LUMPAMAR-50832 format. One record per residue (C-alpha): residue number from 1; x, y, z. Coordinates in Angstrom, 3 decimals. Example, Ala and Ser with C-alpha at 12.3 -4.5 7.8 and 13.67 -1.06 7.14 Angstrom:
2
<1,<12.300,-4.500,7.800>>
<2,<13.670,-1.060,7.140>>
% end
This chain:
649
<1,<22.067,-19.767,2.514>>
<2,<18.060,-19.534,2.654>>
<3,<16.563,-22.047,-0.176>>
<4,<16.087,-21.164,-3.467>>
<5,<12.709,-22.517,-4.332>>
<6,<11.887,-20.834,-7.761>>
<7,<14.433,-19.277,-10.091>>
<8,<13.420,-17.762,-13.986>>
<9,<14.936,-20.062,-16.827>>
<10,<18.023,-18.201,-18.576>>
<11,<15.032,-17.132,-20.997>>
<12,<12.604,-15.694,-18.721>>
<13,<15.888,-12.689,-17.492>>
<14,<17.471,-11.974,-21.319>>
<15,<13.866,-11.038,-21.791>>
<16,<13.100,-8.819,-18.937>>
<17,<12.612,-5.542,-19.340>>
<18,<15.438,-5.252,-16.453>>
<19,<17.974,-7.536,-18.712>>
<20,<16.653,-4.798,-21.580>>
<21,<17.883,-1.955,-18.937>>
<22,<20.957,-3.633,-18.114>>
<23,<22.098,-3.649,-21.604>>
<24,<21.589,-0.045,-21.782>>
<25,<23.898,0.912,-18.977>>
<26,<27.682,2.438,-19.314>>
<27,<29.950,-0.895,-18.333>>
<28,<26.800,-3.027,-18.625>>
<29,<26.688,-4.205,-14.949>>
<30,<26.250,-8.530,-14.936>>
<31,<24.385,-8.396,-11.855>>
<32,<21.379,-7.267,-10.012>>
<33,<24.075,-6.173,-7.392>>
<34,<26.719,-4.633,-9.320>>
<35,<23.106,-2.428,-11.158>>
<36,<21.736,-1.594,-7.707>>
<37,<24.931,-0.582,-6.479>>
<38,<25.265,1.908,-10.095>>
<39,<21.501,3.154,-9.341>>
<40,<22.519,4.142,-5.558>>
<41,<26.159,5.729,-6.183>>
<42,<25.247,7.690,-9.761>>
<43,<21.695,8.516,-8.730>>
<44,<21.793,11.538,-11.426>>
<45,<22.285,8.614,-14.031>>
<46,<20.313,6.150,-12.801>>
<47,<16.638,8.208,-12.436>>
<48,<17.563,9.517,-16.113>>
<49,<17.693,6.360,-17.177>>
<50,<14.630,5.659,-15.793>>
<51,<13.222,8.561,-17.533>>
<52,<14.429,7.695,-21.124>>
<53,<14.169,4.241,-21.101>>
<54,<10.208,4.059,-19.299>>
<55,<8.871,6.682,-21.573>>
<56,<8.632,9.804,-19.656>>
<57,<7.038,12.411,-21.865>>
<58,<7.878,15.849,-20.908>>
<59,<6.042,19.491,-21.912>>
<60,<9.105,20.548,-20.976>>
<61,<12.691,19.350,-20.621>>
<62,<14.165,18.793,-17.459>>
<63,<17.479,21.611,-16.743>>
<64,<19.083,19.010,-14.574>>
<65,<18.493,15.609,-12.727>>
<66,<19.200,16.401,-8.853>>
<67,<20.985,18.916,-6.783>>
<68,<22.656,18.654,-4.158>>
<69,<21.766,15.056,-2.405>>
<70,<20.585,15.665,0.608>>
<71,<17.498,14.356,2.943>>
<72,<15.526,16.063,3.144>>
<73,<16.036,19.063,0.386>>
<74,<17.380,17.294,-2.516>>
<75,<15.039,18.812,-6.049>>
<76,<14.699,16.685,-8.114>>
<77,<14.405,17.050,-12.055>>
<78,<14.134,20.835,-11.904>>
<79,<12.464,22.966,-15.336>>
<80,<10.421,19.526,-16.127>>
<81,<7.219,20.171,-16.969>>
<82,<4.454,17.252,-17.251>>
<83,<1.381,15.718,-16.020>>
<84,<0.486,12.295,-14.486>>
<85,<-2.913,11.780,-15.572>>
<86,<-1.543,11.875,-19.422>>
<87,<1.401,9.224,-18.834>>
<88,<-1.806,6.947,-17.435>>
<89,<-4.181,7.818,-20.449>>
<90,<-1.469,7.019,-23.248>>
<91,<-2.386,3.391,-24.313>>
<92,<-3.585,2.005,-27.204>>
<93,<-7.105,3.147,-28.097>>
<94,<-8.897,-0.183,-28.466>>
<95,<-7.568,-2.218,-26.318>>
<96,<-8.889,-2.806,-22.501>>
<97,<-7.590,-0.229,-20.046>>
<98,<-9.792,-1.150,-17.335>>
<99,<-11.322,-4.208,-15.836>>
<100,<-13.888,-4.012,-12.646>>
<101,<-15.671,-6.196,-10.858>>
<102,<-16.881,-5.937,-7.736>>
<103,<-20.071,-7.671,-5.127>>
<104,<-23.451,-5.866,-6.746>>
<105,<-21.412,-4.872,-9.833>>
<106,<-21.298,-6.749,-13.045>>
<107,<-17.986,-6.541,-14.735>>
<108,<-17.137,-4.003,-16.404>>
<109,<-14.485,-3.358,-19.339>>
<110,<-13.693,-0.277,-20.784>>
<111,<-10.990,0.892,-23.623>>
<112,<-8.771,3.762,-23.873>>
<113,<-10.338,5.261,-25.974>>
<114,<-13.661,5.076,-23.449>>
<115,<-11.557,5.791,-20.285>>
<116,<-10.197,8.835,-21.883>>
<117,<-13.530,10.269,-22.914>>
<118,<-14.845,9.589,-19.579>>
<119,<-11.892,11.412,-18.100>>
<120,<-12.540,14.367,-20.256>>
<121,<-16.332,14.716,-18.865>>
<122,<-15.311,14.360,-15.583>>
<123,<-13.069,16.861,-16.235>>
<124,<-15.485,19.253,-17.688>>
<125,<-17.485,18.788,-14.449>>
<126,<-14.225,19.671,-12.145>>
<127,<-14.185,22.870,-14.386>>
<128,<-17.795,23.612,-14.259>>
<129,<-17.090,23.697,-10.333>>
<130,<-14.479,25.971,-10.730>>
<131,<-12.098,23.432,-9.147>>
<132,<-8.390,24.814,-10.421>>
<133,<-4.757,23.891,-10.156>>
<134,<-3.529,23.179,-6.479>>
<135,<-7.116,22.536,-5.373>>
<136,<-8.059,19.515,-3.185>>
<137,<-10.535,17.073,-4.803>>
<138,<-11.666,14.797,-2.510>>
<139,<-13.321,11.057,-2.811>>
<140,<-14.991,8.901,-0.246>>
<141,<-14.998,5.911,-2.747>>
<142,<-14.687,2.384,-3.093>>
<143,<-12.379,1.153,-5.539>>
<144,<-14.436,2.071,-8.669>>
<145,<-14.360,2.914,-12.246>>
<146,<-15.620,6.135,-10.636>>
<147,<-12.900,6.366,-8.099>>
<148,<-10.022,6.150,-10.882>>
<149,<-11.628,8.375,-13.298>>
<150,<-12.309,11.078,-10.924>>
<151,<-8.367,11.262,-9.517>>
<152,<-7.486,11.208,-13.359>>
<153,<-9.709,13.791,-13.942>>
<154,<-8.580,15.722,-11.005>>
<155,<-4.704,14.877,-11.984>>
<156,<-4.921,16.327,-15.767>>
<157,<-5.887,19.871,-14.251>>
<158,<-3.540,20.478,-11.799>>
<159,<-5.843,19.959,-8.774>>
<160,<-4.868,17.404,-5.972>>
<161,<-6.141,14.040,-5.311>>
<162,<-6.952,12.745,-1.908>>
<163,<-9.213,9.785,-1.369>>
<164,<-10.336,7.742,1.774>>
<165,<-12.440,4.435,1.720>>
<166,<-15.667,4.890,2.899>>
<167,<-15.702,2.105,5.655>>
<168,<-13.665,4.563,7.451>>
<169,<-16.034,6.484,10.596>>
<170,<-17.068,9.689,10.348>>
<171,<-14.721,11.067,12.621>>
<172,<-11.585,9.356,10.372>>
<173,<-13.245,10.725,7.467>>
<174,<-12.507,14.207,9.050>>
<175,<-9.591,13.659,10.908>>
<176,<-7.684,13.525,7.460>>
<177,<-10.274,15.750,5.046>>
<178,<-10.582,18.408,7.641>>
<179,<-6.672,18.758,7.768>>
<180,<-7.049,19.657,3.602>>
<181,<-10.112,21.418,3.284>>
<182,<-11.060,19.915,-0.091>>
<183,<-13.626,21.982,-2.615>>
<184,<-15.314,18.988,-3.687>>
<185,<-16.416,15.751,-2.164>>
<186,<-17.067,12.595,-4.381>>
<187,<-18.637,9.892,-2.803>>
<188,<-20.856,6.727,-3.440>>
<189,<-24.528,6.660,-2.187>>
<190,<-23.650,3.199,-0.707>>
<191,<-21.235,-0.121,-0.887>>
<192,<-20.961,-3.496,-0.420>>
<193,<-19.385,-5.780,1.613>>
<194,<-19.287,-9.557,2.531>>
<195,<-23.150,-9.030,1.397>>
<196,<-24.032,-6.330,3.701>>
<197,<-24.965,-3.159,2.215>>
<198,<-23.965,0.060,3.818>>
<199,<-25.673,3.413,2.997>>
<200,<-23.484,6.683,3.730>>
<201,<-25.650,9.506,3.804>>
<202,<-25.510,9.985,7.762>>
<203,<-21.740,9.435,7.243>>
<204,<-21.576,11.984,4.568>>
<205,<-23.806,14.362,6.519>>
<206,<-21.583,14.505,9.647>>
<207,<-18.052,15.132,6.861>>
<208,<-20.331,17.733,4.856>>
<209,<-21.265,19.567,8.836>>
<210,<-17.518,19.367,9.622>>
<211,<-15.906,20.439,6.394>>
<212,<-17.096,23.841,6.775>>
<213,<-15.383,25.194,3.972>>
<214,<-16.589,22.649,1.159>>
<215,<-18.177,23.793,-1.577>>
<216,<-19.793,21.075,-3.566>>
<217,<-20.694,17.256,-3.312>>
<218,<-20.985,14.767,-6.071>>
<219,<-22.706,11.827,-5.092>>
<220,<-21.883,7.955,-7.417>>
<221,<-25.259,6.741,-7.644>>
<222,<-24.843,2.493,-7.377>>
<223,<-27.188,-0.374,-7.939>>
<224,<-27.460,-0.840,-4.109>>
<225,<-28.129,2.528,-2.703>>
<226,<-31.924,3.299,-2.066>>
<227,<-32.714,6.194,-0.514>>
<228,<-29.222,7.408,0.241>>
<229,<-28.351,9.113,-2.260>>
<230,<-31.646,11.211,-2.642>>
<231,<-30.861,11.982,1.440>>
<232,<-27.522,12.705,0.237>>
<233,<-28.709,15.112,-1.759>>
<234,<-31.676,16.595,0.054>>
<235,<-28.689,18.695,2.836>>
<236,<-26.101,19.955,1.516>>
<237,<-24.762,22.003,4.340>>
<238,<-23.895,25.250,2.017>>
<239,<-22.597,22.994,-1.051>>
<240,<-23.915,22.809,-3.963>>
<241,<-25.081,18.930,-4.418>>
<242,<-25.848,16.606,-8.067>>
<243,<-25.176,13.345,-8.720>>
<244,<-21.909,11.997,-10.662>>
<245,<-23.876,11.513,-13.817>>
<246,<-25.232,14.937,-14.074>>
<247,<-22.029,16.556,-12.919>>
<248,<-20.121,14.265,-16.497>>
<249,<-22.857,15.560,-18.396>>
<250,<-20.623,16.942,-20.769>>
<251,<-20.095,16.690,-24.439>>
<252,<-15.757,16.296,-24.180>>
<253,<-14.117,13.782,-25.806>>
<254,<-10.721,14.285,-24.895>>
<255,<-9.011,15.327,-21.949>>
<256,<-6.596,18.224,-21.335>>
<257,<-3.239,17.880,-19.716>>
<258,<-2.014,20.816,-17.900>>
<259,<1.932,20.937,-17.609>>
<260,<2.968,21.277,-14.154>>
<261,<6.439,21.150,-12.594>>
<262,<7.846,17.814,-11.534>>
<263,<7.511,18.588,-7.750>>
<264,<3.559,20.215,-8.182>>
<265,<1.453,17.884,-5.392>>
<266,<-0.231,14.933,-7.160>>
<267,<-1.983,13.302,-3.634>>
<268,<-1.970,13.240,-0.389>>
<269,<-2.096,10.079,1.327>>
<270,<-2.570,9.552,4.945>>
<271,<-0.964,7.469,7.738>>
<272,<-2.875,5.057,10.017>>
<273,<-3.653,7.185,12.758>>
<274,<-3.859,4.700,15.213>>
<275,<-2.130,6.615,18.048>>
<276,<-2.239,10.247,16.885>>
<277,<-3.641,12.377,14.227>>
<278,<-2.782,10.925,11.023>>
<279,<-0.056,12.513,9.122>>
<280,<-1.175,14.422,5.819>>
<281,<1.666,12.896,3.500>>
<282,<2.241,15.381,-0.001>>
<283,<3.320,13.172,-2.847>>
<284,<4.894,15.175,-5.706>>
<285,<3.691,14.246,-9.611>>
<286,<7.214,13.602,-11.081>>
<287,<8.519,11.335,-7.843>>
<288,<5.132,9.180,-8.335>>
<289,<5.088,8.427,-11.794>>
<290,<9.416,7.462,-11.531>>
<291,<8.692,5.916,-8.718>>
<292,<6.026,3.445,-9.926>>
<293,<7.445,3.767,-13.789>>
<294,<10.470,1.577,-11.943>>
<295,<8.907,-0.345,-9.938>>
<296,<6.156,-1.573,-12.299>>
<297,<8.639,-2.172,-15.256>>
<298,<12.672,-2.888,-13.887>>
<299,<11.571,-4.558,-10.805>>
<300,<7.716,-6.615,-11.363>>
<301,<8.475,-6.475,-15.183>>
<302,<5.282,-5.253,-16.522>>
<303,<4.893,-5.219,-20.224>>
<304,<2.347,-3.432,-22.408>>
<305,<-0.661,-5.902,-22.368>>
<306,<0.123,-7.256,-19.240>>
<307,<-3.214,-7.198,-16.547>>
<308,<-2.280,-6.176,-12.866>>
<309,<-4.454,-6.597,-10.271>>
<310,<-3.801,-6.003,-6.369>>
<311,<-6.854,-5.958,-3.337>>
<312,<-6.766,-2.994,-1.889>>
<313,<-9.033,-0.013,-0.893>>
<314,<-8.630,3.531,-1.803>>
<315,<-7.762,4.664,1.320>>
<316,<-4.572,2.320,0.967>>
<317,<-1.376,3.568,-1.033>>
<318,<-1.416,0.127,-3.116>>
<319,<-4.284,1.428,-5.109>>
<320,<-2.158,4.742,-6.203>>
<321,<0.514,1.751,-7.095>>
<322,<-1.689,-0.382,-8.951>>
<323,<-3.695,2.470,-11.159>>
<324,<-0.393,3.426,-12.256>>
<325,<0.082,0.517,-13.859>>
<326,<-2.161,2.206,-16.694>>
<327,<1.707,4.190,-17.515>>
<328,<3.714,1.193,-18.246>>
<329,<0.269,0.500,-20.893>>
<330,<-0.795,-2.398,-19.052>>
<331,<-4.477,-3.100,-17.996>>
<332,<-5.381,-2.881,-14.103>>
<333,<-8.075,-4.825,-12.646>>
<334,<-10.306,-2.912,-10.346>>
<335,<-12.238,-4.868,-7.387>>
<336,<-14.946,-3.695,-5.007>>
<337,<-15.970,-5.558,-2.162>>
<338,<-15.028,-8.372,0.522>>
<339,<-11.625,-10.735,-1.489>>
<340,<-14.274,-13.922,-0.034>>
<341,<-17.918,-12.552,-1.620>>
<342,<-18.650,-15.714,-3.563>>
<343,<-15.590,-17.623,-1.179>>
<344,<-12.369,-18.060,-0.891>>
<345,<-11.954,-18.765,-4.570>>
<346,<-13.528,-15.057,-5.437>>
<347,<-10.403,-13.671,-6.218>>
<348,<-8.879,-16.512,-8.008>>
<349,<-11.727,-16.658,-10.090>>
<350,<-11.301,-13.114,-10.850>>
<351,<-8.027,-14.285,-12.078>>
<352,<-8.705,-16.506,-14.282>>
<353,<-11.646,-14.290,-15.816>>
<354,<-9.684,-11.082,-16.740>>
<355,<-6.370,-12.763,-17.540>>
<356,<-4.307,-11.695,-14.435>>
<357,<-0.904,-11.530,-15.391>>
<358,<0.279,-10.005,-11.503>>
<359,<-1.780,-10.816,-9.014>>
<360,<-1.180,-8.272,-5.284>>
<361,<-2.536,-9.880,-2.052>>
<362,<-1.265,-10.337,1.576>>
<363,<-0.457,-12.594,3.735>>
<364,<-3.564,-12.814,5.622>>
<365,<-5.025,-13.934,2.988>>
<366,<-3.244,-16.249,1.749>>
<367,<-3.323,-17.710,5.164>>
<368,<-6.823,-18.056,5.138>>
<369,<-6.478,-19.763,2.089>>
<370,<-4.331,-22.454,3.327>>
<371,<-5.932,-22.609,6.843>>
<372,<-8.884,-23.595,4.719>>
<373,<-7.256,-26.293,2.675>>
<374,<-7.883,-24.896,-0.626>>
<375,<-5.721,-25.337,-3.325>>
<376,<-6.201,-22.090,-6.057>>
<377,<-3.898,-23.838,-8.459>>
<378,<-6.207,-26.903,-8.780>>
<379,<-9.866,-25.029,-7.979>>
<380,<-9.201,-22.544,-11.117>>
<381,<-7.382,-21.471,-14.241>>
<382,<-4.467,-19.958,-13.198>>
<383,<-2.558,-20.094,-16.715>>
<384,<-2.219,-16.104,-16.919>>
<385,<-0.827,-15.019,-13.327>>
<386,<3.078,-14.934,-13.817>>
<387,<3.554,-12.810,-10.601>>
<388,<2.091,-13.312,-7.253>>
<389,<3.320,-9.977,-5.168>>
<390,<2.520,-9.633,-1.616>>
<391,<2.474,-6.911,1.074>>
<392,<1.114,-5.979,4.629>>
<393,<2.887,-7.964,6.536>>
<394,<6.005,-10.134,6.082>>
<395,<5.268,-13.340,4.474>>
<396,<6.408,-16.588,6.536>>
<397,<8.954,-18.914,4.943>>
<398,<5.987,-21.490,5.199>>
<399,<3.914,-19.230,2.880>>
<400,<6.538,-19.422,0.254>>
<401,<6.196,-23.234,0.333>>
<402,<2.589,-23.221,0.113>>
<403,<2.431,-20.461,-3.003>>
<404,<4.625,-23.113,-4.888>>
<405,<2.917,-26.001,-4.001>>
<406,<-1.138,-24.746,-4.163>>
<407,<-0.802,-21.752,-6.520>>
<408,<1.817,-22.627,-9.516>>
<409,<4.893,-24.541,-9.820>>
<410,<6.132,-21.496,-12.321>>
<411,<4.979,-18.133,-10.333>>
<412,<7.156,-15.707,-9.360>>
<413,<6.562,-14.817,-5.977>>
<414,<7.661,-11.286,-4.983>>
<415,<7.223,-10.126,-1.130>>
<416,<7.233,-6.145,-1.440>>
<417,<7.819,-3.606,1.408>>
<418,<7.378,0.145,1.327>>
<419,<4.988,2.549,2.825>>
<420,<2.603,4.992,2.516>>
<421,<5.522,7.439,3.243>>
<422,<7.341,6.817,0.172>>
<423,<4.244,5.873,-1.975>>
<424,<6.454,3.076,-3.477>>
<425,<9.217,0.178,-1.847>>
<426,<12.237,-0.195,-0.278>>
<427,<12.577,-3.447,-0.886>>
<428,<11.074,-5.713,-3.886>>
<429,<11.158,-8.516,-6.268>>
<430,<13.352,-8.553,-9.082>>
<431,<12.635,-11.168,-13.012>>
<432,<16.759,-12.013,-12.673>>
<433,<16.809,-13.071,-8.863>>
<434,<15.699,-16.484,-7.701>>
<435,<13.285,-16.208,-5.593>>
<436,<14.824,-17.805,-1.705>>
<437,<12.405,-18.698,0.672>>
<438,<11.003,-16.451,3.545>>
<439,<13.400,-13.460,1.352>>
<440,<12.535,-10.275,-0.343>>
<441,<14.437,-10.494,-2.994>>
<442,<15.767,-7.257,-3.321>>
<443,<16.781,-3.597,-2.797>>
<444,<14.965,-1.716,-5.207>>
<445,<16.764,-0.036,-7.907>>
<446,<17.641,3.685,-6.743>>
<447,<16.879,2.920,-3.217>>
<448,<19.987,3.407,-0.995>>
<449,<18.520,0.540,1.776>>
<450,<20.892,-0.719,4.414>>
<451,<20.621,-1.660,7.548>>
<452,<21.787,0.008,10.822>>
<453,<22.682,-1.027,14.481>>
<454,<21.767,1.521,17.289>>
<455,<25.077,3.299,16.936>>
<456,<24.278,4.302,13.586>>
<457,<27.267,1.713,11.610>>
<458,<25.738,-0.866,8.850>>
<459,<25.460,-4.123,9.424>>
<460,<24.852,-7.292,7.297>>
<461,<23.947,-10.575,8.414>>
<462,<22.446,-8.793,11.739>>
<463,<18.654,-6.939,12.878>>
<464,<18.781,-3.482,12.121>>
<465,<17.196,0.001,11.515>>
<466,<16.036,-0.294,7.869>>
<467,<16.840,2.874,6.679>>
<468,<17.765,5.025,3.395>>
<469,<20.892,7.194,3.286>>
<470,<20.532,8.469,0.075>>
<471,<17.571,10.916,-0.997>>
<472,<15.047,9.571,-4.056>>
<473,<12.328,11.190,-6.192>>
<474,<9.491,10.024,-4.382>>
<475,<10.120,11.402,-0.965>>
<476,<7.322,12.785,0.389>>
<477,<7.189,16.980,-0.477>>
<478,<6.054,17.541,2.903>>
<479,<3.166,16.903,5.741>>
<480,<0.231,19.283,5.292>>
<481,<0.083,22.305,7.405>>
<482,<3.957,21.919,8.240>>
<483,<5.751,24.724,6.656>>
<484,<8.631,24.284,8.866>>
<485,<9.244,20.575,7.978>>
<486,<9.143,19.901,11.892>>
<487,<7.186,17.005,11.495>>
<488,<8.374,15.729,8.641>>
<489,<11.750,15.942,10.069>>
<490,<11.021,13.990,13.227>>
<491,<8.830,11.238,11.593>>
<492,<12.020,10.033,9.381>>
<493,<15.653,11.991,10.583>>
<494,<15.440,12.315,13.960>>
<495,<17.227,8.976,14.674>>
<496,<19.860,9.254,12.106>>
<497,<20.690,12.661,10.888>>
<498,<20.488,13.079,7.020>>
<499,<19.567,9.560,6.850>>
<500,<16.011,8.364,6.284>>
<501,<14.880,5.852,9.113>>
<502,<11.291,3.985,8.166>>
<503,<10.627,2.022,11.113>>
<504,<10.917,-1.633,10.277>>
<505,<13.617,-3.945,11.753>>
<506,<15.427,-5.692,9.090>>
<507,<17.972,-8.450,8.338>>
<508,<20.299,-7.395,4.798>>
<509,<21.527,-11.034,3.511>>
<510,<24.858,-10.997,1.983>>
<511,<23.465,-11.885,-1.363>>
<512,<21.533,-8.460,-1.356>>
<513,<17.984,-10.113,-0.054>>
<514,<16.211,-8.821,2.948>>
<515,<14.331,-10.358,6.099>>
<516,<11.274,-8.307,7.292>>
<517,<10.991,-8.612,11.017>>
<518,<8.125,-5.977,12.109>>
<519,<8.235,-2.590,12.977>>
<520,<10.657,-1.462,14.842>>
<521,<9.083,1.252,16.832>>
<522,<6.791,-1.713,18.229>>
<523,<9.909,-3.842,18.469>>
<524,<9.929,-5.888,22.196>>
<525,<13.048,-5.209,24.341>>
<526,<12.869,-7.136,27.078>>
<527,<16.231,-6.718,29.699>>
<528,<17.572,-4.628,27.062>>
<529,<17.439,-7.273,24.180>>
<530,<15.932,-6.118,20.941>>
<531,<12.848,-8.812,19.697>>
<532,<11.150,-8.599,16.177>>
<533,<6.963,-9.198,16.899>>
<534,<7.528,-11.323,13.258>>
<535,<9.796,-13.827,14.691>>
<536,<7.397,-14.666,17.253>>
<537,<4.113,-14.912,14.839>>
<538,<6.506,-16.846,12.549>>
<539,<6.781,-19.358,15.172>>
<540,<2.866,-20.117,15.540>>
<541,<2.895,-20.566,11.710>>
<542,<1.461,-23.647,11.572>>
<543,<-0.773,-24.464,15.550>>
<544,<-4.218,-24.919,13.982>>
<545,<-5.431,-24.256,17.711>>
<546,<-4.132,-20.385,17.013>>
<547,<-6.491,-18.394,14.480>>
<548,<-4.956,-14.912,15.239>>
<549,<-2.367,-13.145,17.625>>
<550,<-0.884,-10.266,18.473>>
<551,<2.261,-9.394,20.363>>
<552,<3.396,-6.221,22.589>>
<553,<4.957,-5.330,25.135>>
<554,<4.612,-3.674,28.451>>
<555,<6.192,-1.752,31.337>>
<556,<6.885,-3.774,34.520>>
<557,<8.887,-3.479,37.391>>
<558,<11.111,-1.364,35.479>>
<559,<12.021,-3.947,32.279>>
<560,<9.692,-5.066,29.513>>
<561,<7.842,-8.049,29.467>>
<562,<5.953,-9.727,26.388>>
<563,<2.636,-9.973,25.874>>
<564,<0.807,-12.474,23.388>>
<565,<-2.914,-12.244,23.217>>
<566,<-4.239,-15.607,21.360>>
<567,<-7.498,-15.706,19.300>>
<568,<-7.934,-19.232,19.644>>
<569,<-9.463,-21.578,16.655>>
<570,<-13.102,-22.408,16.538>>
<571,<-14.181,-24.690,19.507>>
<572,<-10.479,-24.060,21.498>>
<573,<-10.066,-23.278,24.695>>
<574,<-6.648,-21.352,25.815>>
<575,<-5.941,-24.013,28.805>>
<576,<-2.667,-24.124,30.744>>
<577,<-1.650,-27.105,28.316>>
<578,<-2.013,-25.111,25.376>>
<579,<-0.467,-22.373,26.791>>
<580,<2.651,-24.118,27.586>>
<581,<2.633,-25.694,23.965>>
<582,<2.771,-22.239,22.771>>
<583,<5.581,-21.147,24.706>>
<584,<7.431,-24.876,23.833>>
<585,<6.818,-23.644,19.995>>
<586,<8.438,-20.409,20.442>>
<587,<11.170,-21.177,22.279>>
<588,<11.986,-23.539,20.087>>
<589,<11.517,-21.799,16.817>>
<590,<13.349,-18.416,18.261>>
<591,<14.684,-18.286,21.189>>
<592,<14.152,-18.415,25.227>>
<593,<14.084,-14.767,25.315>>
<594,<11.109,-14.641,22.657>>
<595,<8.555,-16.839,24.954>>
<596,<6.310,-14.565,26.287>>
<597,<5.711,-14.084,30.005>>
<598,<1.543,-13.576,29.454>>
<599,<-0.212,-15.248,26.674>>
<600,<-4.065,-14.373,27.371>>
<601,<-6.928,-15.234,25.276>>
<602,<-8.583,-12.439,23.111>>
<603,<-11.914,-12.273,20.968>>
<604,<-10.519,-10.874,17.860>>
<605,<-6.979,-9.232,16.649>>
<606,<-7.536,-5.835,15.554>>
<607,<-6.412,-4.297,12.224>>
<608,<-6.155,-1.408,10.100>>
<609,<-8.733,-0.826,7.125>>
<610,<-5.648,-2.020,4.986>>
<611,<-4.896,-4.944,6.926>>
<612,<-1.988,-4.387,9.236>>
<613,<-2.425,-5.577,12.759>>
<614,<-2.314,-2.332,15.295>>
<615,<0.820,-3.334,17.875>>
<616,<0.886,-0.200,19.374>>
<617,<-2.789,0.749,19.536>>
<618,<-3.064,-2.650,21.585>>
<619,<0.125,-1.529,23.705>>
<620,<-1.388,1.796,24.329>>
<621,<-5.154,0.063,25.676>>
<622,<-3.158,-2.534,27.369>>
<623,<-1.602,0.193,29.558>>
<624,<-4.889,2.141,29.808>>
<625,<-3.623,4.501,27.592>>
<626,<-6.612,6.157,25.447>>
<627,<-6.328,5.079,21.270>>
<628,<-7.153,8.078,18.673>>
<629,<-8.488,7.524,15.781>>
<630,<-10.385,4.442,16.249>>
<631,<-11.877,5.143,13.308>>
<632,<-9.297,4.016,11.229>>
<633,<-9.169,0.647,12.333>>
<634,<-11.604,-2.057,10.335>>
<635,<-12.799,-3.543,13.919>>
<636,<-12.419,-1.017,16.474>>
<637,<-14.484,-2.348,18.568>>
<638,<-11.609,-5.280,19.123>>
<639,<-9.532,-3.068,21.417>>
<640,<-11.910,-2.712,24.057>>
<641,<-11.028,-5.928,25.667>>
<642,<-7.424,-4.896,25.559>>
<643,<-8.090,-2.579,28.303>>
<644,<-9.453,-5.409,30.660>>
<645,<-7.093,-8.379,30.255>>
<646,<-6.409,-8.042,33.679>>
<647,<-2.694,-8.854,33.666>>
<648,<-1.248,-8.632,37.183>>
<649,<0.780,-5.501,38.180>>
% end
């Protein structure tokens, strides 16, 4: 059995929100596994209990919890009317709702009263611009207070929010917003990252020219925008243009909240789009709210007064997940800029200043800390941090060791996994379970998660496809401009009829924990043997000569062969001796089947803007195929070298 590296003490378990929830369940399940089983066997009872215990307030109560349980097609909470923004703005008037920080910005705090006032004035601006329920409002925005206010004002009105990070290229923005035809575009005039200012006037001009139906542009002026704001305002391309300050120049004090059906669209999110046009995924008002309330309060023990942070951009679903913590009466921390702007301690010092209780990050960030020899728990006072959460890729077992040695011996480490597709998680943490080295703690309540083999049979202690066999409220309402749901069905239900197949390769452990092995659609298959890419990455952990790596397969002589592309550490050459050490390490840590046929040096590994390796795009480049939507990448220039690797035919 996997080593237990930390576990909550009996008092922590007893006072957790999950334990309180369990005491109210009929039959009072005695452990998490029994509770999870009840939550997926009786979906209607479980989600009704979440509705009540997590404080959903409806303008009109629901007629029934769920219709016939089928995927896709289940209708949830028919008859209910509610408003997402209303739940996020229900905190105490004089306590802090938002702590905002970032490069080029002074720390800023807003009380609940101040936040509501700003939302009310932005909502008045939307009304003055003619924005109505169902219209799309698009944000080319950084993770700032203005972005949060605009989203809340949009949702309060019943319009549909959609956002991209400003570091997307112009074509990447058009590929997304061009599908949904927004009425209003909100944009910063510039953003700052790692000490460099990037003005947005040329990018905004290209986007506005492509969005022919756009009626309004609103410009958020930054302290470092220079003349970019004036240049944006001087060229409307048929749209009216005004500053955010002018847009919000109204006397409103309190927002109004439009009563909306449970399945009214809340937001449109996008897939990464690195191998084709990004999917425009429509998420519902009630499903998003209920899913996040469950994951925050029951899985992560977020309580009133807690302080929740995730390092994210507004182009990633974790931004939506973060700001929803307001609905649990927690303070949210927004950070705009590089996570290492003032050194690797930047975010840890933010945790100290803001009193963060839930610190959200990624394996890549933790690995950078470890590689640099930083011990955050000794460098900074992290006494407020109870939970350290991570997503974007699996945490290696060694990273669990590092966290408990260098961040805090009594922190609850929760590796979580889900996706933009469900605006939430399949597997996450639990306040009543031990943390096991290298594992995600559990399947999320209400999510009938299993692992299927090739024949569609459930497997335990064996690698398989991550599936969800029963419906859940945060399933997409559909894809934009997919009226017959053909693309929606093809994305998730083609593999196993009536079962959601997510595209992850996982192992379910007998005690309920999960191990993730990477995307199944980039699974290596040499000689017909399925191999997860994460197993190879895990074998490379701790090799100081390797700064980064990406592994893919390529077709060759009627079979597949593994290609490992290595970014050597500074001043290290990938010579024959190092190649052999890498192969020996993989053979020893994984198996002979995992040893790559080719090990080649590259200058950089390409990542999405949300920090995920783009294995499929690398594989396409190596095969000589074009990669669409390179603007979805943080470093698209890194792909060029993969077309010229010179692998033998």
